[in-house]
Every structure is written in structure tokens, then in C-alpha cells.
N, CA, C and O of each residue as an XYZ file, in Angstrom:
372
protein
N     170.048    327.685     95.492
C     170.214    329.111     95.251
C     169.425    329.494     93.998
O     169.586    328.855     92.958
N     168.589    330.508     94.072
C     167.793    330.932     92.918
C     168.651    331.744     91.957
O     169.733    332.209     92.317
N     168.157    331.912     90.727
C     168.884    332.694     89.738
C     169.111    334.124     90.211
O     170.144    334.723     89.912
N     168.147    334.673     90.950
C     168.245    336.057     91.405
C     169.378    336.247     92.410
O     169.894    337.356     92.540
N     169.777    335.194     93.123
C     170.815    335.340     94.134
C     172.165    334.816     93.686
O     173.126    334.890     94.452
N     172.278    334.286     92.466
C     173.570    333.840     91.957
C     174.455    335.054     91.746
O     173.993    336.101     91.291
N     175.711    334.910     92.075
C     176.642    336.022     91.902
C     177.855    335.554     91.126
O     178.120    334.356     91.026
N     178.581    336.499     90.582
C     179.841    336.243     89.902
C     180.811    337.322     90.339
O     180.413    338.455     90.611
N     182.060    336.974     90.404
C     183.066    337.939     90.814
C     183.710    338.551     89.588
O     183.931    337.869     88.587
N     184.012    339.838     89.666
C     184.695    340.537     88.588
C     185.684    341.511     89.220
O     185.577    341.836     90.402
N     186.628    341.965     88.439
C     187.534    342.998     88.944
C     187.460    344.186     88.002
O     187.135    344.053     86.822
N     187.766    345.339     88.550
C     187.593    346.572     87.806
C     188.635    347.573     88.276
O     188.818    347.760     89.479
N     189.307    348.204     87.356
C     190.247    349.270     87.717
C     189.522    350.600     87.555
O     189.011    350.920     86.482
N     189.488    351.364     88.635
C     188.844    352.679     88.608
C     189.780    353.701     89.244
O     190.653    353.337     90.032
N     189.604    354.964     88.909
C     190.447    355.994     89.524
C     190.290    355.999     91.049
O     189.214    355.730     91.584
N     191.390    356.309     91.726
C     191.405    356.295     93.189
C     190.369    357.242     93.774
O     189.764    356.936     94.802
N     190.153    358.396     93.131
C     189.179    359.343     93.685
C     187.753    358.800     93.602
O     186.934    359.077     94.478
N     187.452    358.030     92.559
C     186.121    357.422     92.434
C     185.941    356.370     93.527
O     184.890    356.300     94.164
N     186.959    355.564     93.735
C     186.903    354.552     94.781
C     186.727    355.200     96.154
O     185.949    354.722     96.980
N     187.445    356.277     96.384
C     187.331    356.980     97.663
C     185.916    357.521     97.860
O     185.391    357.504     98.973
N     185.306    357.996     96.789
C     183.928    358.504     96.893
C     182.968    357.376     97.256
O     182.075    357.562     98.082
N     183.147    356.202     96.640
C     182.304    355.052     96.993
C     182.518    354.661     98.454
O     181.563    354.326     99.155
N     183.758    354.701     98.906
C     184.035    354.373    100.310
C     183.362    355.364    101.256
O     182.829    354.966    102.292
N     183.383    356.648    100.911
C     182.725    357.660    101.757
C     181.217    357.445    101.794
O     180.593    357.558    102.849
N     180.634    357.134    100.636
C     179.190    356.870    100.584
C     178.859    355.643    101.415
O     177.900    355.648    102.188
N     179.652    354.595    101.256
C     179.414    353.361    102.009
C     179.479    353.621    103.511
O     178.642    353.122    104.264
N     180.459    354.391    103.946
C     180.581    354.701    105.375
C     179.389    355.514    105.858
O     178.869    355.268    106.946
N     178.952    356.480    105.056
C     177.810    357.322    105.448
C     176.533    356.507    105.573
O     175.676    356.813    106.402
N     176.403    355.469    104.753
C     175.201    354.635    104.765
C     175.343    353.398    105.652
O     174.404    352.613    105.788
N     176.511    353.232    106.248
C     176.815    352.053    107.057
C     176.606    350.780    106.238
O     176.021    349.808    106.715
N     177.086    350.803    105.022
C     177.030    349.672    104.093
C     178.448    349.388    103.607
O     179.356    350.189    103.830
N     178.637    348.253    102.948
C     179.955    348.015    102.379
C     180.026    348.577    100.962
O     179.008    348.870    100.335
N     181.255    348.719    100.481
C     181.477    349.311     99.160
C     180.774    348.512     98.067
O     180.230    349.103     97.134
N     180.773    347.203     98.159
C     180.124    346.376     97.135
C     178.639    346.686     97.023
O     178.096    346.730     95.919
N     177.984    346.899     98.146
C     176.549    347.214     98.135
C     176.313    348.518     97.376
O     175.399    348.608     96.556
N     177.145    349.531     97.656
C     176.985    350.840     97.004
C     177.253    350.723     95.509
O     176.511    351.277     94.698
N     178.310    350.003     95.144
C     178.650    349.875     93.730
C     177.602    349.055     92.977
O     177.275    349.371     91.832
N     177.081    348.019     93.602
C     176.035    347.219     92.969
C     174.787    348.069     92.735
O     174.143    347.967     91.690
N     174.454    348.901     93.709
C     173.300    349.798     93.544
C     173.524    350.754     92.370
O     172.611    351.000     91.583
N     174.728    351.284     92.257
C     175.050    352.189     91.145
C     174.961    351.467     89.807
O     174.460    352.027     88.832
N     175.438    350.237     89.754
C     175.361    349.463     88.514
C     173.915    349.171     88.131
O     173.554    349.241     86.956
N     173.097    348.848     89.112
C     171.678    348.581     88.816
C     170.968    349.841     88.329
O     170.136    349.778     87.424
N     171.294    350.982     88.926
C     170.700    352.241     88.460
C     171.116    352.536     87.023
O     170.316    353.037     86.233
N     172.366    352.226     86.683
C     172.819    352.397     85.298
C     172.008    351.509     84.353
O     171.588    351.946     83.281
N     171.795    350.257     84.767
C     171.021    349.335     83.927
C     169.573    349.787     83.789
O     168.948    349.539     82.758
N     169.037    350.439     84.797
C     167.665    350.956     84.714
C     167.572    352.166     83.796
O     166.498    352.459     83.271
N     168.666    352.864     83.597
C     168.667    354.075     82.776
C     169.363    353.863     81.448
O     168.862    353.162     80.569
N     170.526    354.478     81.318
C     171.265    354.468     80.055
C     171.588    353.060     79.559
O     171.421    352.769     78.374
N     172.042    352.197     80.441
C     172.362    350.833     80.032
C     171.134    350.100     79.525
O     171.213    349.341     78.559
N     169.999    350.323     80.172
C     168.747    349.718     79.729
C     168.347    350.205     78.350
O     167.832    349.438     77.536
N     168.587    351.496     78.089
C     168.292    352.045     76.763
C     169.122    351.330     75.698
O     168.609    350.977     74.636
N     170.395    351.121     75.985
C     171.280    350.430     75.040
C     170.767    349.011     74.785
O     170.698    348.569     73.638
N     170.410    348.302     75.859
C     169.924    346.928     75.699
C     168.625    346.877     74.901
O     168.432    345.972     74.089
N     167.733    347.844     75.125
C     166.481    347.874     74.352
C     166.762    348.156     72.872
O     166.107    347.582     72.002
N     167.712    349.020     72.585
C     168.082    349.299     71.193
C     168.659    348.054     70.534
O     168.319    347.738     69.394
N     169.527    347.349     71.244
C     170.119    346.122     70.709
C     169.026    345.099     70.414
O     169.046    344.452     69.367
N     168.073    344.952     71.330
C     166.987    343.992     71.118
C     166.106    344.440     69.946
O     165.665    343.607     69.155
N     165.849    345.734     69.828
C     165.052    346.235     68.712
C     165.715    345.955     67.375
O     165.052    345.563     66.416
N     167.016    346.156     67.314
C     167.734    345.855     66.078
C     167.707    344.358     65.777
O     167.586    343.957     64.620
N     167.818    343.537     66.812
C     167.745    342.084     66.612
C     166.367    341.679     66.098
O     166.259    340.794     65.249
N     165.322    342.315     66.602
C     163.967    342.026     66.119
C     163.841    342.390     64.644
O     163.254    341.638     63.866
N     164.382    343.527     64.262
C     164.347    343.917     62.844
C     165.118    342.917     61.991
O     164.673    342.548     60.904
N     166.275    342.478     62.486
C     167.065    341.486     61.742
C     166.295    340.181     61.568
O     166.478    339.480     60.572
N     165.434    339.850     62.531
C     164.637    338.625     62.434
C     163.364    338.839     61.614
O     162.566    337.916     61.452
N     163.177    340.044     61.101
C     161.998    340.339     60.298
C     160.750    340.586     61.113
O     159.640    340.451     60.597
N     160.907    340.947     62.382
C     159.763    341.146     63.264
C     159.266    342.590     63.284
O     158.379    342.920     64.071
N     159.809    343.440     62.451
C     159.392    344.829     62.420
C     158.113    345.017     61.620
O     157.644    344.100     60.945
N     157.559    346.213     61.707
C     156.369    346.577     60.947
C     156.775    347.677     59.975
O     157.433    348.644     60.358
N     156.384    347.524     58.731
C     156.703    348.484     57.689
C     156.153    349.860     58.054
O     155.013    349.973     58.507
N     156.961    350.910     57.857
C     156.553    352.267     58.206
C     155.282    352.679     57.471
O     154.411    353.311     58.069
N     155.155    352.341     56.206
C     153.960    352.721     55.435
C     152.699    352.110     56.037
O     151.636    352.731     56.025
N     152.818    350.897     56.560
C     151.676    350.247     57.214
C     151.283    351.010     58.473
O     150.103    351.266     58.712
N     152.270    351.368     59.265
C     152.005    352.117     60.501
C     151.391    353.471     60.177
O     150.434    353.895     60.825
N     151.938    354.144     59.181
C     151.417    355.459     58.803
C     149.978    355.348     58.312
O     149.148    356.184     58.668
N     149.665    354.354     57.516
C     148.302    354.165     57.013
C     147.334    353.906     58.171
O     146.221    354.432     58.183
N     147.760    353.094     59.144
C     146.898    352.825     60.301
C     146.679    354.093     61.118
O     145.568    354.341     61.588
N     147.718    354.893     61.291
C     147.587    356.144     62.043
C     146.653    357.116     61.327
O     145.823    357.765     61.962
N     146.788    357.213     60.022
C     145.914    358.099     59.251
C     144.460    357.636     59.326
O     143.552    358.466     59.381
N     144.231    356.331     59.329
C     142.867    355.800     59.447
C     142.278    356.132     60.811
O     141.096    356.463     60.907
N     143.079    356.049     61.863
C     142.599    356.391     63.206
C     142.252    357.865     63.291
O     141.222    358.231     63.855
N     143.107    358.713     62.731
C     142.850    360.156     62.744
C     141.594    360.476     61.946
O     140.770    361.278     62.384
N     141.442    359.861     60.786
C     140.258    360.106     59.954
C     138.991    359.662     60.675
O     137.976    360.356     60.624
N     139.040    358.522     61.340
C     137.882    358.022     62.077
C     137.529    358.979     63.223
O     136.353    359.248     63.467
N     138.528    359.481     63.912
C     138.273    360.424     65.003
C     137.696    361.720     64.451
O     136.784    362.299     65.043
N     138.220    362.174     63.329
C     137.718    363.402     62.713
C     136.262    363.221     62.272
O     135.434    364.109     62.478
N     135.955    362.077     61.670
C     134.567    361.792     61.248
C     133.633    361.751     62.448
O     132.512    362.257     62.382
N     134.082    361.162     63.528
C     133.266    361.087     64.749
C     132.976    362.455     65.317
O     131.870    362.706     65.797
N     133.946    363.338     65.270
C     133.743    364.704     65.778
C     132.809    365.473     64.866
O     131.975    366.250     65.331
N     132.948    365.255     63.555
C     132.093    365.954     62.603
C     130.616    365.564     62.800
O     129.725    366.412     62.760
N     130.385    364.257     63.013
C     129.008    363.786     63.240
C     128.456    364.303     64.554
O     127.266    364.604     64.648
N     129.283    364.408     65.550
C     128.831    364.867     66.868
C     128.467    366.356     66.814
O     127.593    366.812     67.551
N     129.136    367.103     65.944
C     128.867    368.528     65.845
C     127.571    368.828     65.076
O     127.025    369.927     65.178
N     127.086    367.844     64.306
C     125.879    368.059     63.488
C     124.623    368.071     64.317
O     123.529    368.241     63.778
């Protein structure tokens, strides 16, 4: 079994109306409730949950000293802008 197909079981308490909505969606799609809920969880991970994970990783990178000093970034950006401005000035001559 590959890592992509490994599964784990979990339990979750959700409001009855939410469960009923998942059941209605599953019936409309001729799928089981687990398929619908797994799809919803993956969509969450692609959106808001993914944002949280990227923020956590970014903070971990900073904690490991892997960040770039803001002044360095600003100086590089200003150099790029100045170079572009100089190039336009020469082209206009």
C-alpha cells in the first residue's frame, strides 16, 4: 500500500443538520458520506487550512534563521527599480 492510499480512522461529533446535509449531497451524487466529507476536508486543506499550514511553516523557517532581513529585501527592490528607471531614461534619449 502506498503512502497516498494509507488511511486512518477518526470520529467526529457534528450537528445533526450538518450530517443530514452531507447525506443529501452523498445521495445526490450517488456517493457515500465518507467520500463527500473527505472531499470537503481536502478542499479546506487547499484553502484556509493550507494558509494556516504555510504560516506555521513560515514561522518555523524564521525560528530556524532562514528568513531574509527586511532591509536587505528593500535595498534589492530599490536597486531593481533604479536599474529599470535608468534603462527607461537611456531608451528615451
